[in-house]
C-alpha positions in Angstrom: 107.5 -20.0 -15.5 104.2 -19.2 -13.7 101.1 -20.9 -15.0 97.9 -18.9 -14.7 94.8 -21.0 -14.5 91.7 -19.1 -15.6 88.6 -19.3 -13.5 85.5 -18.7 -15.3 82.9 -16.3 -14.0 80.3 -19.0 -14.6 82.0 -21.4 -12.2 82.3 -18.7 -9.5 78.7 -17.8 -9.8 77.5 -21.4 -9.7 79.6 -22.2 -6.6 78.1 -19.1 -4.9 74.7 -20.4 -5.9 75.4 -23.8 -4.4 76.5 -22.1 -1.1 73.4 -20.0 -1.1 71.2 -23.1 -1.7 73.0 -24.9 1.1 72.5 -22.0 3.5 68.8 -21.7 2.7 68.4 -25.5 3.0 70.1 -25.4 6.4 67.8 -22.6 7.6 64.7 -24.5 6.4 65.9 -27.7 7.9 66.4 -25.9 11.2 62.8 -24.6 11.1 61.5 -28.1 10.3 63.4 -29.7 13.2 62.2 -26.9 15.6 58.6 -27.7 14.4 59.0 -31.4 15.1 60.6 -30.6 18.5 57.7 -28.3 19.4 55.2 -31.0 18.3 56.9 -33.6 20.4 57.1 -31.3 23.4 53.3 -30.7 23.3 52.0 -34.3 23.0 49.5 -33.6 25.8 47.6 -31.1 23.6 45.2 -31.9 20.9 46.6 -31.5 17.4 50.2 -32.1 18.5 50.8 -34.1 15.3 50.4 -31.1 13.0 53.8 -29.5 13.6 55.4 -32.9 13.5 53.9 -33.8 10.1 54.7 -30.3 8.8 58.3 -30.5 10.0 58.9 -34.0 8.5 57.3 -32.9 5.2 59.3 -29.7 5.0 62.5 -31.6 5.8 61.8 -34.1 3.0 60.9 -31.4 0.4 63.9 -29.3 1.3 66.3 -32.2 1.1 64.9 -33.3 -2.3 65.0 -29.8 -3.8 68.6 -29.1 -2.4 69.8 -32.4 -3.7 68.3 -31.9 -7.2 69.5 -28.2 -7.4 73.0 -29.1 -6.3 73.2 -32.0 -8.9 71.9 -29.7 -11.7 74.4 -26.9 -10.8 77.3 -29.3 -10.5 76.5 -30.7 -13.9 76.7 -27.2 -15.4 80.0 -26.5 -13.6 81.6 -29.4 -15.4 80.7 -27.9 -18.8 83.3 -25.6 -20.4 82.7 -21.9 -20.5 84.2 -20.1 -23.5 84.5 -16.7 -21.6 87.4 -16.9 -19.2 89.1 -14.2 -17.2 
């Protein structure tokens, strides 16, 4: 006997949302690391600290938002969805 497990559309959508959030976070983390790298590479110029502070701040904000969004989405995945296909 073949057992069919139903996968809800809600779970598929939420996993896609987590993947999209992860890709966006990876992109923004890359931008922040490049900003820090540029700041460290131009330490001889005045104001070199601005891209370093921006990069570190952006990295912290992105990490926090991604963590909170993933936690929120994963909590919703655990809930049962009455509409299954």
